[in-house]
N, C-alpha and C positions, 0 to 999 in steps of 0.2 A: 357248136354255136354258142356264143357268149350270152350272158344274162340279158344285156341290153338288146341284142338282136332278137332273142326269144320274146322278150317283152314287147318289142316293137311289132313283132309278128302277131302275138296274141292280142294286142290292143288295136291293130290295124282294122280288123273286122271286115272291111270291104275294100274294094279297089279293083284294079284291072282295067282293061280297055273297053269293056261292055258298059255303055252309058247307063243302061237299065240297072246293072249291078251297082254302079257308083251311087245311084239314088237311094239305095237301101242303107239304112243306118243300123248296123249290127252293134249291139252293146253287150252281148253275152253269148253263152253257149247253151244249147239244149241237149240233154242226154238223148241220144238216138237209139243206141244199142248198148247193152251191158251183159257181159258174159255170154255173148251169142244170141241173146233174146231181146225182144222189143217191149216186154211188159212194163218197163219203167220209162218208156219213151214219152216225153212231154211232161213227166212228173218231177224232173230235176232241171233247174236252170242255174248256171254258174256265171258270175261276172268276175273277171280278173282285172282289177284296176291298176293303172300305171303307178300308183303310189304304194304298190305291193299289198293292197288290201283286197279282200274278196267278199262277195255276197253270194250266198247259196240259198236258193228258194227250192223247197222240196215238199212234195205232197205224196207220201208213200204209204204210210199206215194210218193216217188220221185225215179227217176232212179238212179242207183248207190247206194253205201253204204255210210252212214254217220258214222263217227267215233266220239265217245263221250268218254271222259275220266273223271276220278275223283277218289275219295276215298270212301271206304266203311268201315263199322264196324259191328261187330256181338256182340249182347248182349243176352246171353243164346241161344235161338233158333230163334232169330229175326235178320235179316240182313237189313241194311239200308245204304244209300249212299248219296253223294253230288257230283254233276258234278263239273268239274274244274272251271266253270263259277260262282260257288257258289249256284246254284239252286239245292235244294234237290230232291231226287227221289220223284216221285208222291206218293209213298207209302213205308212203311216198309213191309217186307215180313217174314212170319213165315216159317221156314224150316220144312216142313211137312214130307218129305221123302228124304233120301240120301243114295245112294249106290255108288259103284265105277263108275257106268255108268249113273245114273239118279239123278236128283235134282228136287224136287217138292217144289214150293213156293206158299204160299197163301197170297194175298194182304189184306190190311185192308178192301177192298170192297168185300172180299170173292171170288176173281177171282183166280183160280188155274192155274199156269203155270208149265209145265213139260219140263225140259231141259234134253238133252242127251249129254254125254261126247263125244267130237269130237276134232279133230285137226282143228282149224279154217281155212277154205280154203283160198287159195291165192286170189281167185276171190272176197272174202269179204275184205281182207286186202288190196289188190292191186287195188280194184275197188272203193276206197274211193273217192267220189266227193266233200264231205264237211266234215269239222271237227268242233267240238264245238257245243254249244247250241246257236242258234240265236233267237232273239226276234220275228222276223217275216219272213215269207217265208220259214221256215224250217219245216221239219216234227217234230212232237212232240216226245221227247225222250220216248222210250219204258218203261223204268223203272220209 
């Protein structure tokens, strides 16, 4: 699938014939399972924008959400990114599965992450206590 088709899918968010589903305005992805477990479910939200930028909200090791931004690219079925600080994502990810409501990624270390389409909640966006990637004292970026 080409880059344009993958982006169109990733940004579509909602659709289908179910009118109730059409009324939902998905603007991102919530991590549902990671490496077979659900302990990070609801603690990571990812927005992939049509202009090839991303916003990552995470609340893993610190109170409140950390907001990280940057750019991403898609080459075939592989997505990778770079944070605004210039630090690359820890891994590139193979897009293993994609539907209107699910996105499954596999890292270079064979860790599978399943995301579900959601409207990123205000408590994640408004609860940001830190932005950017810091060299010390910050939680490690999820991607």
